[in-house]
C-alpha positions in Angstrom: -57.0 83.4 -294.4 -56.9 81.9 -298.4 -57.5 78.4 -299.2 -54.0 78.4 -300.1 -52.8 79.3 -296.7 -55.0 76.6 -295.5 -53.4 74.5 -298.0 -49.4 75.3 -297.1 -50.8 74.5 -293.7 -52.0 71.0 -294.3 -49.1 70.3 -296.4 -46.8 70.9 -293.3 -48.6 68.9 -291.4 -49.1 66.1 -293.5 -44.9 66.5 -294.2 -44.5 65.5 -290.4 -44.1 61.8 -289.1 -47.7 59.8 -289.1 -50.2 60.0 -286.4 -51.4 59.8 -284.1 -49.1 61.5 -281.7 -50.0 60.8 -278.3 -48.4 62.6 -274.9 -46.5 60.9 -272.3 -45.7 62.3 -269.7 -43.2 61.1 -266.5 -45.6 60.8 -263.1 -48.7 61.7 -265.3 -49.3 58.8 -267.4 -46.3 56.6 -267.0 -43.7 56.5 -263.6 -40.5 55.9 -265.2 -38.1 56.8 -267.9 -38.8 60.6 -269.3 -41.5 62.7 -271.0 -41.9 62.0 -274.7 -44.6 62.5 -277.6 -45.5 58.6 -279.1 -45.8 58.7 -282.8 -47.6 56.8 -284.7 -49.1 53.0 -284.1 -48.6 49.3 -285.0 -47.0 48.9 -288.1 -46.7 53.4 -287.8 -44.8 53.2 -285.1 -41.9 55.3 -285.4 -39.2 56.6 -282.9 -40.4 58.9 -279.9 -39.9 62.6 -279.9 -38.3 64.2 -276.8 -38.9 67.6 -276.2 -36.1 69.9 -274.1 -37.3 72.8 -272.6 -41.2 72.2 -273.0 -43.6 72.5 -270.4 -46.4 69.4 -270.1 -48.9 71.7 -271.9 -46.6 72.5 -274.5 -45.7 68.6 -275.2 -49.4 67.8 -275.1 -50.3 70.8 -277.2 -47.8 69.9 -280.2 -48.4 66.1 -279.5 -52.4 66.9 -280.4 -52.0 69.8 -282.6 -50.7 66.4 -285.5 -54.4 65.3 -285.4 -56.4 68.7 -284.5 -54.4 70.9 -287.4 -55.9 68.7 -290.3 -59.1 68.5 -288.7 -59.8 72.0 -288.1 -58.6 72.7 -291.9 -61.2 70.1 -293.1 -63.5 71.6 -291.1 -63.2 75.2 -292.2 -63.3 73.8 -295.5 -66.3 72.3 -295.0 -68.0 75.4 -293.4 -67.0 77.7 -296.5 -68.6 75.1 -299.1 -71.5 75.8 -297.2 -71.6 79.3 -297.5 -73.1 81.3 -301.1 -70.6 82.6 -303.2 -69.8 86.4 -302.7 
């Protein structure tokens, strides 16, 4: 995967609403209402995301990806900088 491909993935992620995104599942994380993804915190709080047809694992993955993808890309780039030039 090229740095340009990583940059495009990072840009897509950063174009999404601000994080963190947190998965809240009815019956697991709260007792009433529906399952949703909480978007942002404090002043950055935005409308929740509600998914149709998603499993709990799908929702947890989507919510976590908002934080995980940027962190993974930064780590890949950091490790690439440690490699000797080819």
